[in-house]
VOGU-3710 file (C-alpha; in Angstrom, 3 decimals, decimal comma):
1> mgrsvirllg> 148,061/215,372/60,863  146,041/215,552/57,407  146,959/211,989/56,411  146,106/210,422/59,596  142,659/212,219/59,491  141,993/210,872/56,021  143,239/207,270/56,927  140,941/207,280/60,067  137,861/208,642/57,959  138,654/205,790/55,324
11> lfgvvlacif> 138,750/203,297/58,006  135,575/204,545/59,484  134,054/204,299/55,925  135,019/200,725/55,481  133,582/199,647/59,011  130,387/201,500/58,255  130,212/199,825/54,810  130,567/196,494/56,403  127,958/197,104/58,905  125,415/198,259/56,218
21> qacqdksesv> 126,304/195,165/54,233  125,782/192,797/57,278  122,384/194,308/58,031  120,943/194,207/54,460  117,862/191,814/53,751  118,805/188,304/53,134  115,200/187,301/51,945  116,056/186,933/48,286  119,116/184,498/48,947  116,982/182,025/50,931
31> setepdhpvi> 114,915/181,335/47,726  117,882/180,549/45,804  118,769/177,862/48,456  115,562/175,843/48,355  115,847/172,438/46,916  114,744/171,604/43,357  113,128/168,321/44,414  110,108/167,946/46,930  110,853/167,123/50,460  109,236/163,709/51,337
41> qkpkylwfda> 107,731/163,646/54,903  108,347/160,586/56,906  105,283/158,914/58,215  104,128/159,358/61,801  103,030/156,101/63,480  100,634/155,867/66,607  99,998/152,582/68,165  96,897/152,196/69,871  96,688/149,219/72,454  92,998/148,411/72,826
51> sanfqrfsyi> 93,452/146,042/75,735  95,262/148,573/77,959  92,723/151,183/77,158  89,571/149,011/76,717  87,268/151,389/78,688  88,453/154,349/76,686  87,895/152,791/73,345  84,920/150,820/73,954  82,660/153,494/72,670  82,529/154,670/68,991
61> dsiqyyldkc> 82,293/158,537/69,875  85,373/158,067/71,954  87,179/156,185/69,099  86,150/158,965/66,657  87,365/161,763/69,180  90,849/160,236/69,470  91,050/159,652/65,607  90,256/163,137/65,029  92,981/164,270/67,219  95,542/162,221/65,597
71> leigitdly> 94,693/163,726/62,391  94,761/167,034/64,016  98,464/166,573/65,113  99,781/164,879/61,903  99,592/161,259/62,573  99,682/159,453/59,184  99,321/155,817/60,227  97,526/154,011/63,162  98,139/150,547/64,412
//
């Protein structure tokens, strides 16, 4: 009877240790996996069709508004 209780407590201890190991903070290991070289961002293109949107793009303030919006959302090149 005594050995089965000891085995059960040992098994409980192992399960408890596994749970604590799984719940530990992994923030330190994230920094180790960062690449050594800089990540190059792909360009983001946007095509403005002035003939289709002539009324909208016929005023300089409207053009400036949409250019500012493009910069806000990360557009890198306009065509």
